[in-house]
Z-matrix of the N, CA and C atoms (Angstrom, degrees):
N
C 1 1.466
C 2 1.531 1 109.44
N 3 1.318 2 116.93 1 130.85
C 4 1.458 3 121.24 2 -178.68
C 5 1.525 4 111.19 3 -69.54
N 6 1.329 5 115.59 4 160.38
C 7 1.461 6 120.78 5 176.76
C 8 1.516 7 110.80 6 -59.51
N 9 1.355 8 116.30 7 -41.85
C 10 1.457 9 120.31 8 -179.14
C 11 1.522 10 111.26 9 -61.81
N 12 1.346 11 116.42 10 -42.24
C 13 1.458 12 120.17 11 -179.04
C 14 1.521 13 111.09 12 -67.28
N 15 1.346 14 116.30 13 -36.88
C 16 1.461 15 119.68 14 176.63
C 17 1.524 16 110.96 15 -62.01
N 18 1.348 17 115.74 16 -41.23
C 19 1.460 18 119.93 17 179.52
C 20 1.522 19 111.04 18 -65.47
N 21 1.340 20 116.16 19 -41.61
C 22 1.464 21 120.41 20 177.72
C 23 1.528 22 110.07 21 -60.93
N 24 1.331 23 115.71 22 -44.15
C 25 1.465 24 119.90 23 -179.15
C 26 1.525 25 111.28 24 -62.53
N 27 1.336 26 116.64 25 -43.11
C 28 1.457 27 121.03 26 178.49
C 29 1.522 28 110.87 27 -60.12
N 30 1.335 29 116.20 28 -43.99
C 31 1.460 30 120.57 29 -178.25
C 32 1.522 31 111.63 30 -66.89
N 33 1.345 32 115.49 31 -38.22
C 34 1.466 33 119.28 32 -179.24
C 35 1.521 34 110.32 33 -66.09
N 36 1.346 35 116.44 34 -42.75
C 37 1.462 36 119.47 35 179.32
C 38 1.525 37 110.78 36 -67.13
N 39 1.336 38 115.35 37 -40.23
C 40 1.451 39 120.68 38 178.54
C 41 1.514 40 111.14 39 -62.67
N 42 1.336 41 115.58 40 -38.82
C 43 1.460 42 120.23 41 -177.38
C 44 1.508 43 114.85 42 -79.79
N 45 1.334 44 116.98 43 -3.30
C 46 1.451 45 120.58 44 177.41
C 47 1.516 46 113.95 45 75.90
N 48 1.348 47 117.26 46 22.60
C 49 1.452 48 119.35 47 -178.16
C 50 1.521 49 112.34 48 -93.20
N 51 1.337 50 117.90 49 -10.39
C 52 1.455 51 119.44 50 178.12
C 53 1.523 52 109.41 51 -77.96
N 54 1.327 53 116.72 52 135.51
C 55 1.450 54 121.39 53 -178.68
C 56 1.521 55 109.99 54 -98.43
N 57 1.330 56 116.43 55 133.81
C 58 1.458 57 121.84 56 171.59
C 59 1.521 58 107.59 57 -139.74
N 60 1.329 59 115.85 58 159.62
C 61 1.460 60 119.82 59 -177.87
C 62 1.529 61 111.28 60 -62.49
N 63 1.331 62 116.01 61 -39.81
C 64 1.469 63 120.72 62 -175.80
C 65 1.522 64 112.51 63 -70.20
N 66 1.325 65 116.21 64 -27.57
C 67 1.472 66 119.25 65 -175.80
C 68 1.528 67 112.32 66 -112.87
N 69 1.329 68 117.57 67 10.55
C 70 1.454 69 120.48 68 -175.12
C 71 1.520 70 110.86 69 -62.73
N 72 1.316 71 115.32 70 119.83
C 73 1.456 72 121.85 71 -179.99
C 74 1.519 73 107.64 72 -153.57
N 75 1.312 74 117.14 73 113.93
C 76 1.458 75 121.49 74 -173.89
C 77 1.525 76 111.10 75 -60.18
N 78 1.315 77 117.19 76 -44.22
C 79 1.461 78 120.41 77 -178.89
C 80 1.525 79 111.08 78 -61.45
N 81 1.330 80 117.10 79 -42.98
C 82 1.462 81 121.21 80 179.86
C 83 1.521 82 111.15 81 -66.75
N 84 1.322 83 116.52 82 -38.60
C 85 1.461 84 120.11 83 178.29
C 86 1.519 85 111.06 84 -64.06
N 87 1.318 86 116.40 85 -40.04
C 88 1.468 87 119.85 86 179.38
C 89 1.529 88 111.12 87 -66.45
N 90 1.323 89 115.80 88 -39.11
C 91 1.458 90 118.96 89 176.89
C 92 1.523 91 110.41 90 -66.28
N 93 1.335 92 116.01 91 -41.01
C 94 1.462 93 120.40 92 179.46
C 95 1.510 94 112.76 93 -63.61
N 96 1.333 95 116.57 94 -35.56
C 97 1.469 96 119.84 95 -178.43
C 98 1.523 97 111.90 96 -67.39
N 99 1.341 98 116.49 97 -22.71
C 100 1.459 99 119.95 98 179.66
C 101 1.529 100 111.96 99 -69.87
N 102 1.337 101 116.55 100 -17.95
C 103 1.463 102 120.16 101 -178.52
C 104 1.526 103 111.78 102 -61.66
N 105 1.330 104 116.49 103 -27.33
C 106 1.463 105 120.25 104 179.91
C 107 1.520 106 111.85 105 -62.56
N 108 1.337 107 115.97 106 -26.14
C 109 1.464 108 120.40 107 -178.15
C 110 1.526 109 111.98 108 -67.98
N 111 1.340 110 117.01 109 -14.43
C 112 1.458 111 120.38 110 178.49
C 113 1.524 112 112.03 111 -71.86
N 114 1.338 113 116.89 112 -19.22
C 115 1.458 114 120.64 113 177.19
C 116 1.526 115 107.91 114 -80.94
N 117 1.335 116 117.84 115 121.19
C 118 1.473 117 120.40 116 -173.98
C 119 1.526 118 111.76 117 -70.08
N 120 1.338 119 117.24 118 147.87
C 121 1.472 120 120.22 119 175.61
C 122 1.515 121 110.94 120 -71.02
N 123 1.309 122 116.18 121 161.94
C 124 1.460 123 121.66 122 177.82
C 125 1.518 124 109.93 123 -64.71
N 126 1.314 125 115.98 124 145.17
C 127 1.456 126 120.48 125 177.09
C 128 1.525 127 109.69 126 -69.69
N 129 1.322 128 115.21 127 151.38
C 130 1.456 129 119.37 128 178.27
C 131 1.509 130 113.92 129 84.69
N 132 1.348 131 116.78 130 16.26
C 133 1.463 132 121.56 131 177.79
C 134 1.524 133 108.32 132 -129.84
N 135 1.326 134 117.09 133 127.82
C 136 1.464 135 121.87 134 178.57
C 137 1.521 136 109.89 135 -106.04
N 138 1.344 137 114.99 136 160.02
C 139 1.460 138 120.48 137 -177.43
C 140 1.522 139 111.50 138 -127.69
N 141 1.311 140 114.24 139 147.49
C 142 1.460 141 121.67 140 176.27
C 143 1.515 142 108.30 141 -145.84
N 144 1.325 143 116.68 142 131.65
C 145 1.457 144 120.73 143 175.08
C 146 1.519 145 109.15 144 -91.34
N 147 1.320 146 116.65 145 127.10
C 148 1.460 147 122.41 146 -179.79
C 149 1.523 148 110.05 147 -122.06
N 150 1.320 149 115.03 148 160.34
C 151 1.465 150 121.41 149 175.58
C 152 1.517 151 108.54 150 -111.29
N 153 1.317 152 116.46 151 127.43
C 154 1.460 153 122.10 152 176.77
C 155 1.524 154 108.43 153 -122.42
N 156 1.336 155 115.34 154 102.64
C 157 1.468 156 121.30 155 -177.93
C 158 1.526 157 111.51 156 51.23
N 159 1.336 158 115.54 157 43.77
C 160 1.454 159 121.06 158 176.10
C 161 1.513 160 115.48 159 87.35
N 162 1.323 161 117.78 160 -3.25
C 163 1.461 162 121.76 161 179.82
C 164 1.522 163 109.06 162 -104.60
N 165 1.323 164 116.83 163 127.51
C 166 1.463 165 121.04 164 178.03
C 167 1.522 166 110.40 165 -74.90
N 168 1.327 167 115.57 166 136.57
C 169 1.463 168 121.89 167 178.92
C 170 1.525 169 108.40 168 -131.78
N 171 1.327 170 116.03 169 130.04
C 172 1.462 171 122.64 170 179.87
C 173 1.525 172 108.22 171 -95.09
N 174 1.334 173 116.49 172 112.24
C 175 1.471 174 121.17 173 -171.83
C 176 1.525 175 110.36 174 -104.91
N 177 1.330 176 115.18 175 121.54
C 178 1.463 177 122.32 176 176.57
C 179 1.530 178 108.93 177 -99.81
N 180 1.337 179 116.04 178 129.43
C 181 1.464 180 121.07 179 -179.43
C 182 1.527 181 109.85 180 -128.30
N 183 1.326 182 118.11 181 119.94
C 184 1.460 183 120.17 182 178.85
C 185 1.530 184 111.15 183 -76.19
N 186 1.319 185 116.55 184 150.12
C 187 1.463 186 120.45 185 177.41
C 188 1.523 187 110.95 186 -59.94
N 189 1.327 188 115.48 187 -42.65
C 190 1.460 189 120.59 188 179.29
C 191 1.531 190 108.75 189 -96.98
N 192 1.323 191 114.93 190 90.40
C 193 1.461 192 121.67 191 -178.75
C 194 1.522 193 108.51 192 -83.55
N 195 1.334 194 116.28 193 114.08
C 196 1.456 195 120.99 194 -175.07
C 197 1.526 196 113.36 195 -106.41
N 198 1.313 197 117.24 196 -7.80
C 199 1.460 198 120.46 197 -179.37
C 200 1.522 199 110.21 198 -152.26
N 201 1.329 200 115.78 199 150.63
C 202 1.465 201 121.75 200 173.68
C 203 1.527 202 111.17 201 -85.36
N 204 1.331 203 116.81 202 -14.36
C 205 1.462 204 120.04 203 178.56
C 206 1.527 205 109.90 204 -65.07
N 207 1.313 206 116.54 205 150.14
C 208 1.462 207 120.36 206 -173.62
C 209 1.526 208 111.72 207 -128.33
N 210 1.339 209 114.30 208 162.50
C 211 1.460 210 122.46 209 172.23
C 212 1.524 211 107.59 210 -116.32
N 213 1.318 212 116.72 211 129.48
C 214 1.459 213 122.01 212 171.01
C 215 1.523 214 106.63 213 -102.58
N 216 1.332 215 115.86 214 121.02
C 217 1.461 216 121.85 215 -172.59
C 218 1.529 217 110.61 216 -110.88
N 219 1.342 218 115.76 217 133.23
C 220 1.467 219 121.69 218 176.73
C 221 1.530 220 107.87 219 -118.61
N 222 1.322 221 115.72 220 118.69
C 223 1.467 222 120.83 221 -171.95
C 224 1.521 223 112.85 222 -76.63
N 225 1.340 224 115.26 223 161.40
C 226 1.456 225 122.22 224 175.42
C 227 1.514 226 111.26 225 -93.35
N 228 1.343 227 114.83 226 -171.93
C 229 1.458 228 120.58 227 -179.60
C 230 1.516 229 113.32 228 134.56
N 231 1.345 230 116.29 229 23.38
C 232 1.456 231 119.65 230 175.19
C 233 1.514 232 115.15 231 65.47
N 234 1.318 233 117.88 232 23.41
C 235 1.461 234 125.22 233 -176.94
C 236 1.526 235 112.59 234 73.44
N 237 1.332 236 117.79 235 -14.51
C 238 1.463 237 120.39 236 -171.27
C 239 1.532 238 113.91 237 -110.71
N 240 1.323 239 118.40 238 -11.67
C 241 1.464 240 120.13 239 -175.79
C 242 1.519 241 110.53 240 -146.64
N 243 1.338 242 115.30 241 175.58
C 244 1.462 243 120.69 242 176.82
C 245 1.515 244 113.31 243 99.52
N 246 1.331 245 114.27 244 163.44
C 247 1.458 246 121.92 245 -178.62
C 248 1.525 247 106.30 246 -169.63
N 249 1.331 248 118.88 247 136.19
C 250 1.471 249 118.87 248 -179.69
C 251 1.522 250 112.83 249 -61.26
N 252 1.337 251 117.03 250 -23.22
C 253 1.464 252 120.26 251 179.41
C 254 1.524 253 111.87 252 -72.56
N 255 1.346 254 117.13 253 -17.91
C 256 1.461 255 120.85 254 176.22
C 257 1.532 256 111.91 255 -81.13
N 258 1.315 257 116.96 256 -20.00
C 259 1.474 258 120.18 257 -174.44
C 260 1.529 259 110.99 258 -117.12
N 261 1.319 260 115.40 259 39.60
C 262 1.466 261 118.99 260 177.62
C 263 1.529 262 111.38 261 -65.61
N 264 1.323 263 117.48 262 -21.80
C 265 1.463 264 119.63 263 174.92
C 266 1.525 265 109.88 264 -60.72
N 267 1.329 266 116.84 265 -34.25
C 268 1.463 267 121.63 266 178.12
C 269 1.523 268 112.16 267 -81.84
N 270 1.326 269 117.41 268 -50.19
C 271 1.468 270 119.33 269 -176.08
C 272 1.524 271 111.98 270 -67.18
N 273 1.341 272 116.92 271 -30.63
C 274 1.469 273 119.21 272 177.08
C 275 1.524 274 110.86 273 -69.76
N 276 1.322 275 115.90 274 -40.22
C 277 1.469 276 120.11 275 176.60
C 278 1.519 277 110.18 276 -61.83
N 279 1.332 278 114.95 277 -43.36
C 280 1.458 279 120.96 278 179.63
C 281 1.529 280 110.69 279 -61.21
N 282 1.326 281 116.13 280 -46.98
C 283 1.465 282 120.97 281 -179.10
C 284 1.523 283 111.21 282 -63.04
N 285 1.319 284 116.17 283 -41.10
C 286 1.468 285 120.88 284 -177.04
C 287 1.517 286 110.93 285 -68.46
N 288 1.328 287 116.88 286 -44.95
C 289 1.462 288 120.70 287 -179.15
C 290 1.531 289 111.25 288 -69.89
N 291 1.324 290 115.67 289 -37.80
C 292 1.465 291 121.80 290 -178.22
C 293 1.524 292 111.83 291 -76.27
N 294 1.338 293 114.19 292 -33.26
C 295 1.458 294 118.87 293 -177.53
C 296 1.515 295 112.82 294 79.29
N 297 1.324 296 116.44 295 20.47
C 298 1.460 297 121.17 296 179.93
C 299 1.514 298 110.88 297 -140.47
N 300 1.313 299 116.12 298 173.57
C 301 1.458 300 121.11 299 -177.77
C 302 1.529 301 111.81 300 -77.74
N 303 1.336 302 114.53 301 147.37
C 304 1.460 303 122.06 302 176.38
C 305 1.524 304 108.16 303 -120.81
N 306 1.325 305 116.32 304 126.09
C 307 1.467 306 122.95 305 -177.13
C 308 1.531 307 108.89 306 -108.32
N 309 1.336 308 116.14 307 108.43
C 310 1.456 309 120.64 308 179.85
C 311 1.518 310 111.76 309 -96.12
N 312 1.326 311 116.14 310 118.76
C 313 1.463 312 121.64 311 -175.52
C 314 1.528 313 111.15 312 -83.20
N 315 1.331 314 116.03 313 131.18
C 316 1.468 315 122.41 314 174.44
C 317 1.530 316 107.40 315 -98.43
N 318 1.330 317 116.06 316 91.36
C 319 1.471 318 119.85 317 -178.08
C 320 1.532 319 109.85 318 -93.33
N 321 1.324 320 115.79 319 162.76
C 322 1.462 321 121.28 320 -179.31
C 323 1.519 322 111.83 321 -68.46
N 324 1.326 323 116.80 322 135.43
C 325 1.465 324 122.11 323 -177.45
C 326 1.529 325 111.22 324 -93.79
N 327 1.313 326 114.65 325 153.03
C 328 1.466 327 121.48 326 175.38
C 329 1.534 328 108.51 327 -87.16
N 330 1.329 329 119.16 328 153.22
C 331 1.463 330 126.69 329 8.11
C 332 1.524 331 115.13 330 -87.55
N 333 1.342 332 118.08 331 -1.02
C 334 1.469 333 119.15 332 179.80
C 335 1.530 334 110.96 333 -62.13
N 336 1.325 335 115.53 334 -37.18
C 337 1.468 336 121.32 335 177.83
C 338 1.519 337 108.19 336 -119.28
N 339 1.301 338 115.78 337 115.01
C 340 1.459 339 120.43 338 -179.16
C 341 1.519 340 110.68 339 -100.51
N 342 1.332 341 115.46 340 162.36
C 343 1.460 342 120.81 341 177.81
C 344 1.527 343 109.72 342 -53.56
N 345 1.333 344 118.11 343 135.38
C 346 1.475 345 127.97 344 9.50
C 347 1.535 346 114.66 345 -99.13
N 348 1.333 347 118.12 346 13.35
C 349 1.470 348 120.38 347 -172.01
C 350 1.533 349 114.15 348 -57.79
N 351 1.352 350 119.98 349 -46.87
C 352 1.470 351 118.39 350 179.51
C 353 1.528 352 112.70 351 -58.62
N 354 1.331 353 116.36 352 -39.82
C 355 1.468 354 120.39 353 177.58
C 356 1.520 355 110.20 354 -65.69
N 357 1.331 356 116.71 355 -41.80
C 358 1.471 357 120.61 356 178.82
C 359 1.526 358 111.14 357 -61.55
N 360 1.335 359 117.02 358 -37.71
C 361 1.466 360 120.05 359 176.68
C 362 1.525 361 110.57 360 -60.15
N 363 1.324 362 116.32 361 -44.48
C 364 1.471 363 120.43 362 -178.98
C 365 1.520 364 111.60 363 -68.64
N 366 1.327 365 116.58 364 -37.77
C 367 1.470 366 120.19 365 177.11
C 368 1.530 367 109.65 366 -63.46
N 369 1.332 368 116.63 367 -44.20
C 370 1.464 369 121.23 368 179.25
C 371 1.527 370 110.74 369 -59.54
N 372 1.327 371 116.28 370 -46.78
C 373 1.467 372 120.52 371 -179.96
C 374 1.518 373 110.76 372 -64.46
N 375 1.333 374 116.72 373 -43.08
C 376 1.465 375 120.32 374 179.59
C 377 1.519 376 111.08 375 -57.37
N 378 1.323 377 117.00 376 -47.23
C 379 1.467 378 120.87 377 -177.23
C 380 1.527 379 111.30 378 -63.08
N 381 1.330 380 116.07 379 -41.65
C 382 1.469 381 119.47 380 -178.78
C 383 1.524 382 110.71 381 -67.90
N 384 1.327 383 116.84 382 -39.92
C 385 1.469 384 120.43 383 178.03
C 386 1.528 385 110.00 384 -67.72
N 387 1.322 386 115.99 385 -39.43
C 388 1.472 387 120.13 386 179.94
C 389 1.526 388 111.02 387 -62.15
N 390 1.322 389 117.33 388 -37.73
C 391 1.469 390 120.34 389 178.06
C 392 1.525 391 110.56 390 -62.53
N 393 1.318 392 116.21 391 -35.85
C 394 1.460 393 121.34 392 179.85
C 395 1.525 394 111.61 393 -74.68
N 396 1.323 395 116.41 394 -24.47
C 397 1.473 396 121.91 395 -177.49
C 398 1.532 397 109.91 396 -125.81
N 399 1.315 398 114.69 397 48.11
C 400 1.463 399 119.94 398 -172.45
C 401 1.530 400 112.72 399 -63.51
N 402 1.329 401 116.73 400 -30.62
C 403 1.464 402 120.09 401 -174.90
C 404 1.521 403 113.17 402 -100.47
N 405 1.331 404 117.36 403 13.07
C 406 1.461 405 120.14 404 -179.90
C 407 1.524 406 110.24 405 -117.39
N 408 1.323 407 115.24 406 163.42
C 409 1.461 408 119.88 407 177.70
C 410 1.522 409 109.68 408 -82.27
N 411 1.332 410 115.30 409 144.65
C 412 1.460 411 121.86 410 -177.39
C 413 1.520 412 109.58 411 -123.44
N 414 1.324 413 115.60 412 126.82
C 415 1.458 414 121.74 413 170.87
C 416 1.523 415 108.07 414 -104.43
N 417 1.319 416 116.47 415 128.90
C 418 1.465 417 121.97 416 177.58
C 419 1.527 418 107.24 417 -104.26
N 420 1.340 419 116.43 418 118.81
C 421 1.456 420 121.66 419 -171.81
C 422 1.520 421 110.68 420 -131.00
N 423 1.341 422 116.31 421 139.60
C 424 1.458 423 119.81 422 176.30
C 425 1.505 424 110.93 423 -160.66
N 426 1.347 425 116.08 424 160.43
C 427 1.458 426 120.73 425 177.07
C 428 1.522 427 110.16 426 -127.84
N 429 1.331 428 115.33 427 145.48
C 430 1.458 429 122.91 428 177.30
C 431 1.532 430 110.60 429 59.10
N 432 1.336 431 118.11 430 -119.44
C 433 1.468 432 119.81 431 177.50
C 434 1.515 433 110.60 432 -59.96
N 435 1.333 434 116.64 433 -35.12
C 436 1.468 435 120.52 434 176.70
C 437 1.516 436 111.73 435 -67.53
N 438 1.329 437 116.65 436 -31.39
C 439 1.463 438 120.40 437 177.39
C 440 1.528 439 110.58 438 -69.46
N 441 1.339 440 115.99 439 -37.70
C 442 1.462 441 119.60 440 172.19
C 443 1.525 442 109.80 441 -60.26
N 444 1.333 443 115.75 442 -45.90
C 445 1.463 444 119.87 443 -179.49
C 446 1.526 445 111.92 444 -60.84
N 447 1.330 446 116.40 445 -38.84
C 448 1.467 447 120.40 446 178.76
C 449 1.533 448 109.88 447 -55.95
N 450 1.330 449 115.79 448 -44.46
C 451 1.466 450 120.27 449 179.22
C 452 1.524 451 110.50 450 -67.74
N 453 1.341 452 116.39 451 -46.86
C 454 1.469 453 120.75 452 -178.33
C 455 1.525 454 111.49 453 -62.66
N 456 1.333 455 116.81 454 -41.54
C 457 1.467 456 121.00 455 179.09
C 458 1.526 457 110.25 456 -63.64
N 459 1.317 458 116.54 457 -45.05
C 460 1.470 459 120.48 458 -179.10
C 461 1.525 460 111.00 459 -63.12
N 462 1.321 461 117.21 460 -42.25
C 463 1.466 462 120.44 461 178.73
C 464 1.526 463 111.04 462 -66.39
N 465 1.331 464 116.73 463 -36.89
C 466 1.466 465 120.41 464 177.23
C 467 1.522 466 110.85 465 -64.09
N 468 1.319 467 116.06 466 -46.46
C 469 1.467 468 120.79 467 178.44
C 470 1.529 469 110.32 468 -61.08
N 471 1.318 470 115.65 469 -41.27
C 472 1.461 471 120.46 470 179.54
C 473 1.524 472 110.68 471 -61.67
N 474 1.339 473 116.02 472 -43.59
C 475 1.459 474 120.50 473 179.85
C 476 1.513 475 112.94 474 -66.08
N 477 1.326 476 116.76 475 -27.05
C 478 1.471 477 121.72 476 179.64
C 479 1.516 478 112.70 477 -90.62
N 480 1.334 479 116.46 478 -4.00
C 481 1.453 480 120.12 479 -178.63
C 482 1.514 481 112.82 480 71.84
N 483 1.323 482 117.04 481 23.79
C 484 1.463 483 121.80 482 -178.13
C 485 1.523 484 109.50 483 -89.93
N 486 1.318 485 115.33 484 158.49
C 487 1.461 486 119.78 485 178.74
C 488 1.527 487 111.29 486 -57.22
N 489 1.324 488 116.15 487 128.60
C 490 1.456 489 121.61 488 -178.86
C 491 1.524 490 111.17 489 -87.64
N 492 1.341 491 117.77 490 160.47
C 493 1.461 492 120.00 491 173.33
C 494 1.525 493 110.12 492 -60.96
N 495 1.328 494 116.31 493 152.94
C 496 1.460 495 120.07 494 177.12
C 497 1.520 496 111.62 495 -77.79
N 498 1.317 497 116.18 496 -23.47
C 499 1.461 498 121.71 497 175.17
C 500 1.517 499 108.49 498 -146.90
N 501 1.329 500 116.33 499 145.53
C 502 1.461 501 121.97 500 179.50
C 503 1.527 502 108.14 501 -126.57
N 504 1.332 503 116.79 502 124.20
C 505 1.459 504 121.91 503 178.00
C 506 1.527 505 107.95 504 -119.90
N 507 1.336 506 115.78 505 108.42
C 508 1.460 507 121.74 506 -177.38
C 509 1.523 508 107.84 507 -115.67
N 510 1.355 509 115.80 508 99.39
C 511 1.457 510 120.48 509 -173.94
C 512 1.532 511 110.85 510 -99.23
N 513 1.350 512 116.47 511 118.12
C 514 1.469 513 123.16 512 178.30
C 515 1.526 514 112.08 513 54.27
N 516 1.339 515 117.54 514 56.78
C 517 1.468 516 119.54 515 -176.43
C 518 1.522 517 113.68 516 -71.38
N 519 1.333 518 115.67 517 147.70
C 520 1.460 519 122.09 518 169.00
C 521 1.529 520 106.18 519 -80.79
N 522 1.308 521 116.15 520 105.65
C 523 1.465 522 119.95 521 -172.95
C 524 1.528 523 112.55 522 -103.65
N 525 1.334 524 117.57 523 -46.40
C 526 1.462 525 120.16 524 -173.53
C 527 1.521 526 111.23 525 -118.66
N 528 1.331 527 116.31 526 118.93
C 529 1.461 528 121.74 527 174.33
C 530 1.529 529 111.36 528 -110.83
N 531 1.329 530 116.58 529 6.72
C 532 1.463 531 120.49 530 -173.09
C 533 1.522 532 113.39 531 -83.08
N 534 1.344 533 117.19 532 -15.21
C 535 1.453 534 120.25 533 -175.59
C 536 1.513 535 113.05 534 85.14
N 537 1.328 536 117.55 535 8.15
C 538 1.462 537 121.36 536 -177.65
C 539 1.528 538 112.50 537 -70.75
N 540 1.329 539 117.08 538 -28.43
C 541 1.457 540 120.89 539 -178.81
C 542 1.517 541 110.78 540 -91.83
N 543 1.329 542 116.14 541 140.81
C 544 1.463 543 121.49 542 177.82
C 545 1.525 544 109.21 543 -83.80
N 546 1.319 545 115.91 544 109.49
C 547 1.465 546 120.64 545 -179.17
C 548 1.529 547 112.01 546 -110.35
N 549 1.320 548 117.20 547 14.98
C 550 1.463 549 120.47 548 -173.74
C 551 1.522 550 113.19 549 -64.23
N 552 1.315 551 117.90 550 -17.61
C 553 1.465 552 120.38 551 179.57
C 554 1.524 553 112.18 552 -88.12
N 555 1.344 554 117.43 553 -2.92
C 556 1.462 555 121.25 554 -178.14
C 557 1.536 556 109.06 555 -85.83
N 558 1.331 557 115.14 556 79.76
C 559 1.460 558 119.85 557 -173.62
C 560 1.523 559 113.64 558 -82.34
N 561 1.314 560 117.20 559 -27.82
C 562 1.466 561 120.53 560 -171.55
C 563 1.525 562 111.95 561 -125.13
N 564 1.316 563 116.85 562 46.52
C 565 1.457 564 118.74 563 177.70
C 566 1.514 565 109.85 564 -64.06
N 567 1.327 566 115.95 565 138.23
C 568 1.465 567 121.03 566 -174.53
C 569 1.515 568 112.81 567 -65.68
N 570 1.314 569 117.15 568 -38.77
C 571 1.465 570 119.96 569 -171.48
C 572 1.523 571 112.69 570 -120.72
N 573 1.332 572 118.16 571 -46.30
C 574 1.459 573 120.89 572 -170.80
C 575 1.531 574 111.03 573 -120.35
N 576 1.315 575 116.77 574 118.00
C 577 1.456 576 122.33 575 171.06
C 578 1.532 577 106.66 576 -70.14
N 579 1.335 578 116.85 577 132.06
C 580 1.470 579 119.28 578 -174.74
C 581 1.524 580 111.95 579 -60.06
N 582 1.334 581 117.23 580 -23.54
C 583 1.466 582 120.07 581 -179.05
C 584 1.526 583 112.93 582 -73.92
N 585 1.331 584 116.46 583 -6.72
C 586 1.463 585 119.81 584 178.53
C 587 1.529 586 111.73 585 -88.25
N 588 1.321 587 116.92 586 -9.65
C 589 1.467 588 120.12 587 -176.05
C 590 1.535 589 113.34 588 -58.22
N 591 1.343 590 119.40 589 -40.51
C 592 1.473 591 118.13 590 176.21
C 593 1.533 592 112.48 591 -61.79
N 594 1.334 593 116.94 592 -32.13
C 595 1.465 594 120.07 593 177.64
C 596 1.526 595 110.58 594 -66.86
N 597 1.335 596 115.41 595 -43.14
C 598 1.464 597 119.73 596 177.57
C 599 1.524 598 110.70 597 -64.58
N 600 1.335 599 115.96 598 -39.81
C 601 1.464 600 120.81 599 178.68
C 602 1.524 601 110.60 600 -59.66
N 603 1.323 602 116.25 601 -43.99
C 604 1.463 603 120.24 602 -178.79
C 605 1.526 604 111.31 603 -64.88
N 606 1.335 605 116.58 604 -32.68
C 607 1.475 606 120.37 605 178.15
C 608 1.516 607 111.75 606 -74.86
N 609 1.331 608 115.98 607 -43.00
C 610 1.445 609 121.05 608 -169.49
C 611 1.532 610 113.35 609 -84.32
N 612 1.313 611 116.98 610 -36.74
C 613 1.471 612 120.35 611 -173.89
C 614 1.524 613 111.16 612 -112.60
N 615 1.316 614 115.03 613 145.30
C 616 1.458 615 120.08 614 174.37
C 617 1.528 616 109.12 615 -70.81
N 618 1.313 617 116.23 616 154.97
C 619 1.473 618 120.66 617 -178.50
C 620 1.525 619 110.38 618 -58.40
N 621 1.320 620 115.62 619 131.17
C 622 1.458 621 120.79 620 -179.88
C 623 1.505 622 114.43 621 85.87
N 624 1.336 623 116.89 622 -1.41
C 625 1.482 624 120.90 623 -179.59
C 626 1.514 625 110.71 624 -67.26
N 627 1.334 626 116.23 625 137.69
C 628 1.468 627 120.52 626 172.08
C 629 1.525 628 106.38 627 -74.12
């Protein structure tokens, strides 16, 4: 493990963002996720909050706009926490390096919104943004719970015969909540203890949900 990764891990544990079964608390996780907002966004990037069919989207625009192509970003947080406005340090860097706009979707969190509502929120936002950028290329990007959403949104669009993203980036997706995979050897997970998955399942899915 690199020195940088060790430092990141220490900070994440210190900040209370690591999930474990013994400490699982949605309110605490949401408070912990706000700590990311303390990291300042990159200079030369402005922000605007927009509404797309009732869904709030945090739009990052670099001063030096080099492309009309866009990135639609879906944040992580175990389905229960997070907000693209907390991670502007990341989306601003992305916008600046890419030279294009980044659209961060604010979808409904669990347990207030259970499956499939969070995915439906992202699908709704994607379609509205796509209408506004019909002639440009779209990259759909997400990490963790957002990476799961990226896959779910793309499959939903595919099933509806709707225009798909031109590129899909699904980083460290939450794929299996059923307990079918043996994760007992995952002793040092950076963010999510495998024993917390049933807690996330109970928040995200209704009882008896496949």
